[in-house]
C-alpha angles and dihedrals in degrees: 000000000000121000136193126209121219122198116198130211090256091055096256112146123204134178126219132191119227114237095225098162091055100037110017096161096048091045092052090047092052094043090053093047088054095057083119127021113280132203121218126197107229123220124179108196092211091227107064099068127240101356143078144195118244110201126203125211106287122248120246089249118056119249108242097170099072130036139132094280093049114021116187125240143091097252112034120190136190119250090247090061096052116112129211112281097027114139121195121199116198099173090256102045145023115225115206123202116197098162142344120340123207106191110114095212134099110276102189131248126324106243103176138009124220108241115261095242089057099049096096092049088048092056092052090044090050092049088052089055090050088051089053091057101036105031110014099040086211129129115262114212121198118200119207133184142157120268106241116207 
């Protein structure tokens, strides 16, 4: 069972388990992407609820396989069905859910789940990302890496 570690701007660290049985291709893509620690720019849209998109540095060639109109994954879900701790990897961004989402469109496929013991910390860290966008007007950077055994 492979895990990833997310470090939030406020210093909170949470672990998430890759859902390899459900989304093997997306899990492999995310695992390969995290060969070295990556930084993601966080953006909370202020309208979709308790979640935010974390964008990595874009590639030189555009990603034409996954976008809002056609997200990738075997088991696509709508935002309102997402649960606290769900992580969605699209190949270009990591979507982090720390509570209820209100957007009635398709989100993509849940690729990882934050471990149960870290869910309360995730909520606090997610609210801090919201504060970066709404109150502080400062860039929130999420660090993500593999958990090496």
